[in-house]
NURO-53898 format. One record per atom (N, C-alpha, C, O): residue in one letter; z, y, x; atom name. Coordinates in steps of 0.02 Angstrom, whole numbers, plus 50000, padded with zeros to 5 digits. Example, Ala and Ser with C-alpha at 12.3 -4.5 7.8 and 13.67 -1.06 7.14 Angstrom:
REM NURO-53898
<site a,<50390,49716,50660>,N>;
<site a,<50390,49775,50615>,CA>;
<site a,<50390,49835,50660>,C>;
<site a,<50423,49834,50712>,O>;
<site s,<50354,49888,50642>,N>;
<site s,<50357,49947,50684>,CA>;
<site s,<50394,50002,50645>,C>;
<site s,<50402,50057,50670>,O>;
//
This chain:
REM NURO-53898
<site m,<60319,46404,56724>,N>;
<site m,<60335,46441,56783>,CA>;
<site m,<60268,46456,56820>,C>;
<site m,<60228,46411,56833>,O>;
<site p,<60256,46522,56838>,N>;
<site p,<60195,46539,56868>,CA>;
<site p,<60188,46507,56940>,C>;
<site p,<60234,46502,56980>,O>;
<site s,<60125,46487,56948>,N>;
<site s,<60112,46456,57018>,CA>;
<site s,<60075,46509,57063>,C>;
<site s,<60029,46543,57043>,O>;
<site f,<60098,46510,57116>,N>;
<site f,<60070,46555,57176>,CA>;
<site f,<60050,46513,57233>,C>;
<site f,<60067,46455,57238>,O>;
<site q,<60009,46547,57279>,N>;
<site q,<59990,46518,57341>,CA>;
<site q,<59984,46571,57395>,C>;
<site q,<59958,46625,57384>,O>;
<site t,<60009,46554,57451>,N>;
<site t,<60003,46590,57513>,CA>;
<site t,<59946,46561,57559>,C>;
<site t,<59935,46500,57562>,O>;
<site r,<59912,46605,57593>,N>;
<site r,<59870,46584,57640>,CA>;
<site r,<59883,46624,57707>,C>;
<site r,<59868,46684,57709>,O>;
<site l,<59907,46593,57756>,N>;
<site l,<59921,46629,57819>,CA>;
<site l,<59888,46607,57879>,C>;
<site l,<59896,46548,57896>,O>;
<site k,<59852,46645,57914>,N>;
<site k,<59810,46619,57971>,CA>;
<site k,<59860,46621,58028>,C>;
<site k,<59902,46666,58035>,O>;
<site i,<59852,46570,58071>,N>;
<site i,<59890,46558,58132>,CA>;
<site i,<59848,46573,58185>,C>;
<site i,<59794,46543,58184>,O>;
<site t,<59860,46614,58235>,N>;
<site t,<59815,46625,58289>,CA>;
<site t,<59841,46597,58356>,C>;
<site t,<59805,46596,58405>,O>;
<site g,<59905,46574,58357>,N>;
<site g,<59931,46543,58417>,CA>;
<site g,<60005,46530,58408>,C>;
<site g,<60039,46554,58363>,O>;
<site l,<60029,46486,58459>,N>;
<site l,<60097,46467,58454>,CA>;
<site l,<60134,46511,58507>,C>;
<site l,<60104,46532,58557>,O>;
<site k,<60197,46525,58497>,N>;
<site k,<60236,46565,58545>,CA>;
<site k,<60262,46510,58595>,C>;
<site k,<60273,46453,58573>,O>;
<site p,<60271,46523,58655>,N>;
<site p,<60299,46475,58706>,CA>;
<site p,<60361,46437,58686>,C>;
<site p,<60409,46466,58661>,O>;
<site g,<60360,46368,58699>,N>;
<site g,<60410,46326,58686>,CA>;
<site g,<60420,46299,58617>,C>;
<site g,<60467,46262,58601>,O>;
<site n,<60370,46320,58576>,N>;
<site n,<60371,46296,58504>,CA>;
<site n,<60317,46237,58493>,C>;
<site n,<60260,46242,58515>,O>;
<site p,<60339,46187,58460>,N>;
<site p,<60282,46133,58449>,CA>;
<site p,<60242,46152,58386>,C>;
<site p,<60269,46187,58343>,O>;
<site p,<60182,46133,58377>,N>;
<site p,<60141,46147,58314>,CA>;
<site p,<60179,46132,58252>,C>;
<site p,<60173,46170,58205>,O>;
<site e,<60217,46081,58247>,N>;
<site e,<60249,46062,58186>,CA>;
<site e,<60303,46117,58160>,C>;
<site e,<60319,46124,58101>,O>;
<site a,<60327,46156,58212>,N>;
<site a,<60377,46210,58199>,CA>;
<site a,<60347,46262,58151>,C>;
<site a,<60385,46296,58115>,O>;
<site v,<60281,46270,58149>,N>;
<site v,<60251,46318,58109>,CA>;
<site v,<60262,46303,58039>,C>;
<site v,<60292,46344,58003>,O>;
<site m,<60239,46247,58016>,N>;
<site m,<60244,46226,57943>,CA>;
<site m,<60319,46223,57923>,C>;
<site m,<60340,46246,57869>,O>;
<site a,<60358,46192,57970>,N>;
<site a,<60431,46189,57953>,CA>;
<site a,<60462,46259,57942>,C>;
<site a,<60505,46266,57898>,O>;
<site a,<60443,46308,57978>,N>;
<site a,<60471,46375,57965>,CA>;
<site a,<60445,46410,57903>,C>;
<site a,<60481,46447,57869>,O>;
<site a,<60382,46398,57889>,N>;
<site a,<60354,46422,57821>,CA>;
<site a,<60382,46388,57758>,C>;
<site a,<60397,46421,57708>,O>;
<site v,<60388,46325,57762>,N>;
<site v,<60419,46287,57707>,CA>;
<site v,<60495,46304,57700>,C>;
<site v,<60520,46314,57645>,O>;
<site g,<60530,46305,57759>,N>;
<site g,<60601,46321,57751>,CA>;
<site g,<60611,46387,57721>,C>;
<site g,<60654,46397,57678>,O>;
<site a,<60570,46436,57744>,N>;
<site a,<60582,46504,57717>,CA>;
<site a,<60568,46508,57642>,C>;
<site a,<60608,46536,57604>,O>;
<site l,<60511,46480,57619>,N>;
<site l,<60498,46487,57548>,CA>;
<site l,<60546,46447,57502>,C>;
<site l,<60559,46467,57445>,O>;
<site e,<60570,46393,57527>,N>;
<site e,<60617,46348,57493>,CA>;
<site e,<60682,46384,57480>,C>;
<site e,<60718,46364,57434>,O>;
<site t,<60699,46433,57515>,N>;
<site t,<60765,46466,57499>,CA>;
<site t,<60764,46508,57437>,C>;
<site t,<60815,46531,57411>,O>;
<site r,<60700,46516,57413>,N>;
<site r,<60692,46558,57352>,CA>;
<site r,<60652,46522,57293>,C>;
<site r,<60659,46541,57235>,O>;
<site h,<60610,46471,57311>,N>;
<site h,<60569,46444,57263>,CA>;
<site h,<60552,46368,57278>,C>;
<site h,<60560,46342,57333>,O>;
<site h,<60529,46336,57223>,N>;
<site h,<60512,46270,57225>,CA>;
<site h,<60444,46267,57264>,C>;
<site h,<60398,46296,57237>,O>;
<site v,<60433,46236,57320>,N>;
<site v,<60372,46229,57354>,CA>;
<site v,<60338,46163,57331>,C>;
<site v,<60361,46107,57343>,O>;
<site e,<60281,46175,57294>,N>;
<site e,<60245,46116,57265>,CA>;
<site e,<60200,46077,57318>,C>;
<site e,<60192,46016,57315>,O>;
<site s,<60171,46115,57365>,N>;
<site s,<60127,46079,57413>,CA>;
<site s,<60122,46128,57478>,C>;
<site s,<60136,46188,57476>,O>;
<site n,<60102,46096,57531>,N>;
<site n,<60096,46135,57595>,CA>;
<site n,<60039,46093,57635>,C>;
<site n,<60040,46031,57637>,O>;
<site q,<59997,46129,57664>,N>;
<site q,<59945,46100,57703>,CA>;
<site q,<59918,46147,57755>,C>;
<site q,<59924,46208,57748>,O>;
<site i,<59890,46121,57808>,N>;
<site i,<59855,46164,57859>,CA>;
<site i,<59779,46152,57856>,C>;
<site i,<59760,46093,57861>,O>;
<site e,<59735,46198,57847>,N>;
<site e,<59666,46198,57847>,CA>;
<site e,<59635,46234,57901>,C>;
<site e,<59670,46270,57936>,O>;
<site l,<59568,46228,57914>,N>;
<site l,<59539,46269,57963>,CA>;
<site l,<59491,46310,57915>,C>;
<site l,<59454,46284,57873>,O>;
<site a,<59498,46379,57925>,N>;
<site a,<59462,46429,57891>,CA>;
<site a,<59422,46463,57947>,C>;
<site a,<59453,46498,57988>,O>;
<site a,<59358,46455,57952>,N>;
<site a,<59314,46487,58002>,CA>;
<site a,<59338,46471,58070>,C>;
<site a,<59339,46514,58114>,O>;
<site g,<59362,46401,58085>,N>;
<site g,<59392,46382,58149>,CA>;
<site g,<59461,46411,58162>,C>;
<site g,<59484,46407,58219>,O>;
<site v,<59491,46438,58118>,N>;
<site v,<59559,46470,58128>,CA>;
<site v,<59611,46425,58081>,C>;
<site v,<59599,46416,58021>,O>;
<site p,<59664,46401,58112>,N>;
<site p,<59713,46363,58067>,CA>;
<site p,<59741,46415,58015>,C>;
<site p,<59752,46474,58028>,O>;
<site q,<59751,46388,57958>,N>;
<site q,<59777,46424,57902>,CA>;
<site q,<59831,46384,57866>,C>;
<site q,<59820,46325,57851>,O>;
<site l,<59883,46409,57854>,N>;
<site l,<59941,46377,57816>,CA>;
<site l,<59927,46395,57742>,C>;
<site l,<59919,46454,57725>,O>;
<site n,<59925,46344,57696>,N>;
<site n,<59918,46354,57625>,CA>;
<site n,<59981,46321,57599>,C>;
<site n,<59996,46262,57610>,O>;
<site l,<60022,46367,57561>,N>;
<site l,<60082,46341,57524>,CA>;
<site l,<60075,46359,57456>,C>;
<site l,<60053,46415,57443>,O>;
<site r,<60090,46318,57407>,N>;
<site r,<60094,46330,57344>,CA>;
<site r,<60160,46323,57316>,C>;
<site r,<60192,46272,57328>,O>;
<site f,<60186,46375,57274>,N>;
<site f,<60256,46377,57259>,CA>;
<site f,<60259,46407,57183>,C>;
<site f,<60212,46438,57158>,O>;
<site l,<60318,46393,57153>,N>;
<site l,<60329,46416,57086>,CA>;
<site l,<60379,46476,57091>,C>;
<site l,<60422,46480,57135>,O>;
<site v,<60367,46523,57040>,N>;
<site v,<60416,46582,57037>,CA>;
<site v,<60441,46580,56967>,C>;
<site v,<60404,46567,56920>,O>;
<site e,<60504,46591,56961>,N>;
<site e,<60543,46593,56897>,CA>;
<site e,<60506,46646,56849>,C>;
<site e,<60494,46704,56867>,O>;
<site a,<60490,46619,56788>,N>;
<site a,<60456,46661,56738>,CA>;
<site a,<60503,46722,56718>,C>;
<site a,<60560,46712,56697>,O>;
<site t,<60476,46783,56724>,N>;
<site t,<60511,46838,56704>,CA>;
<site t,<60462,46889,56665>,C>;
<site t,<60457,46886,56603>,O>;
<site e,<60428,46935,56703>,N>;
<site e,<60377,46970,56670>,CA>;
<site e,<60326,46980,56727>,C>;
<site e,<60343,46984,56786>,O>;
<site y,<60260,46983,56704>,N>;
<site y,<60203,46974,56751>,CA>;
<site y,<60206,47014,56818>,C>;
<site y,<60197,46986,56872>,O>;
<site s,<60218,47075,56814>,N>;
<site s,<60215,47113,56879>,CA>;
<site s,<60279,47099,56919>,C>;
<site s,<60279,47105,56980>,O>;
<site g,<60332,47080,56887>,N>;
<site g,<60395,47065,56926>,CA>;
<site g,<60384,46996,56965>,C>;
<site g,<60406,46986,57021>,O>;
<site e,<60349,46952,56930>,N>;
<site e,<60332,46887,56962>,CA>;
<site e,<60287,46897,57022>,C>;
<site e,<60297,46868,57075>,O>;
<site n,<60238,46938,57013>,N>;
<site n,<60191,46953,57072>,CA>;
<site n,<60231,46986,57128>,C>;
<site n,<60223,46965,57185>,O>;
<site q,<60272,47032,57115>,N>;
<site q,<60313,47064,57163>,CA>;
<site q,<60357,47014,57203>,C>;
<site q,<60362,47015,57265>,O>;
<site q,<60390,46967,57161>,N>;
<site q,<60429,46922,57196>,CA>;
<site q,<60391,46872,57238>,C>;
<site q,<60416,46848,57288>,O>;
<site a,<60332,46855,57219>,N>;
<site a,<60283,46816,57263>,CA>;
<site a,<60271,46848,57325>,C>;
<site a,<60281,46820,57379>,O>;
<site r,<60246,46912,57319>,N>;
<site r,<60228,46952,57380>,CA>;
<site r,<60291,46955,57426>,C>;
<site r,<60284,46944,57486>,O>;
<site e,<60345,46969,57402>,N>;
<site e,<60408,46976,57446>,CA>;
<site e,<60420,46908,57478>,C>;
<site e,<60435,46904,57538>,O>;
<site s,<60414,46855,57441>,N>;
<site s,<60430,46790,57472>,CA>;
<site s,<60377,46770,57524>,C>;
<site s,<60393,46736,57573>,O>;
<site a,<60312,46790,57514>,N>;
<site a,<60261,46773,57561>,CA>;
<site a,<60277,46819,57626>,C>;
<site a,<60267,46797,57683>,O>;
<site a,<60302,46880,57616>,N>;
<site a,<60318,46922,57676>,CA>;
<site a,<60374,46888,57716>,C>;
<site a,<60373,46883,57777>,O>;
<site m,<60421,46867,57678>,N>;
<site m,<60478,46835,57710>,CA>;
<site m,<60458,46769,57749>,C>;
<site m,<60481,46755,57804>,O>;
<site m,<60414,46732,57716>,N>;
<site m,<60391,46673,57746>,CA>;
<site m,<60350,46691,57813>,C>;
<site m,<60359,46659,57864>,O>;
<site r,<60307,46740,57810>,N>;
<site r,<60271,46760,57866>,CA>;
<site r,<60324,46781,57927>,C>;
<site r,<60313,46763,57985>,O>;
<site d,<60376,46818,57910>,N>;
<site d,<60426,46836,57958>,CA>;
<site d,<60459,46775,57991>,C>;
<site d,<60474,46778,58051>,O>;
<site a,<60469,46724,57958>,N>;
<site a,<60499,46659,57984>,CA>;
<site a,<60446,46626,58031>,C>;
<site a,<60461,46602,58085>,O>;
<site v,<60385,46628,58006>,N>;
<site v,<60329,46595,58050>,CA>;
<site v,<60317,46634,58112>,C>;
<site v,<60295,46606,58163>,O>;
<site e,<60330,46701,58108>,N>;
<site e,<60314,46741,58170>,CA>;
<site e,<60365,46727,58227>,C>;
<site e,<60357,46746,58285>,O>;
<site r,<60418,46692,58206>,N>;
<site r,<60472,46677,58259>,CA>;
<site r,<60446,46623,58305>,C>;
<site r,<60470,46615,58361>,O>;
<site v,<60395,46585,58279>,N>;
<site v,<60372,46526,58320>,CA>;
<site v,<60294,46530,58335>,C>;
<site v,<60266,46494,58377>,O>;
<site a,<60262,46575,58301>,N>;
<site a,<60188,46580,58304>,CA>;
<site a,<60164,46647,58299>,C>;
<site a,<60200,46692,58277>,O>;
<site l,<60100,46657,58322>,N>;
<site l,<60062,46715,58305>,CA>;
<site l,<60028,46719,58243>,C>;
<site l,<59991,46671,58233>,O>;
<site t,<60031,46765,58198>,N>;
<site t,<59995,46762,58134>,CA>;
<site t,<59939,46808,58126>,C>;
<site t,<59939,46859,58161>,O>;
<site g,<59890,46797,58084>,N>;
<site g,<59840,46839,58065>,CA>;
<site g,<59850,46869,57986>,C>;
<site g,<59903,46889,57963>,O>;
<site s,<59796,46867,57957>,N>;
<site s,<59797,46887,57885>,CA>;
<site s,<59843,46844,57841>,C>;
<site s,<59853,46784,57850>,O>;
<site l,<59869,46881,57790>,N>;
<site l,<59912,46840,57737>,CA>;
<site l,<59883,46864,57670>,C>;
<site l,<59873,46923,57656>,O>;
<site m,<59870,46810,57630>,N>;
<site m,<59846,46823,57558>,CA>;
<site m,<59898,46788,57515>,C>;
<site m,<59927,46737,57533>,O>;
<site v,<59909,46818,57456>,N>;
<site v,<59954,46793,57405>,CA>;
<site v,<59910,46791,57343>,C>;
<site v,<59885,46843,57321>,O>;
<site l,<59900,46726,57311>,N>;
<site l,<59860,46716,57256>,CA>;
<site l,<59902,46690,57197>,C>;
<site l,<59953,46656,57205>,O>;
<site r,<59879,46708,57135>,N>;
<site r,<59917,46680,57075>,CA>;
<site r,<59864,46638,57034>,C>;
<site r,<59806,46656,57027>,O>;
<site r,<59890,46582,57009>,N>;
<site r,<59849,46540,56966>,CA>;
<site r,<59843,46570,56889>,C>;
<site r,<59892,46577,56851>,O>;
<site n,<59787,46584,56875>,N>;
<site n,<59775,46617,56804>,CA>;
<site n,<59716,46567,56775>,C>;
<site n,<59661,46564,56803>,O>;
<site r,<59728,46535,56724>,N>;
<site r,<59680,46496,56684>,CA>;
<site r,<59639,46451,56732>,C>;
<site r,<59578,46448,56727>,O>;
<site g,<59670,46419,56775>,N>;
<site g,<59638,46374,56820>,CA>;
<site g,<59603,46405,56875>,C>;
<site g,<59566,46370,56910>,O>;
<site r,<59610,46471,56890>,N>;
<site r,<59582,46503,56948>,CA>;
<site r,<59636,46538,56988>,C>;
<site r,<59686,46562,56963>,O>;
<site w,<59621,46541,57053>,N>;
<site w,<59667,46574,57098>,CA>;
<site w,<59642,46649,57106>,C>;
<site w,<59584,46658,57124>,O>;
<site a,<59680,46698,57094>,N>;
<site a,<59661,46770,57100>,CA>;
<site a,<59714,46803,57139>,C>;
<site a,<59773,46791,57127>,O>;
<site p,<59694,46846,57191>,N>;
<site p,<59737,46885,57226>,CA>;
<site p,<59789,46927,57188>,C>;
<site p,<59772,46950,57133>,O>;
<site v,<59849,46938,57213>,N>;
<site v,<59897,46980,57175>,CA>;
<site v,<59911,47041,57220>,C>;
<site v,<59950,47084,57200>,O>;
//
């Protein structure tokens, strides 16, 4: 199964939401469609960034990429209910390297 990664910048919390609600929303949304292999928060240039790695059912290359992009957008929508977001990247693991899709 192909492995993908999303990187979503978080620029702030919406009122009334605790910080842990951000990751919970992200993982919960992705888990509705895929197996989430890992999740973590990192600082990228001083800005919190969610990094989630997930598996997409193997079909054909462009369809897998499209499914990963759609799932990442769905995850971002869920996170935006509790937080303000910045840029979103979707990457695919190819031969040991992460490349944008």
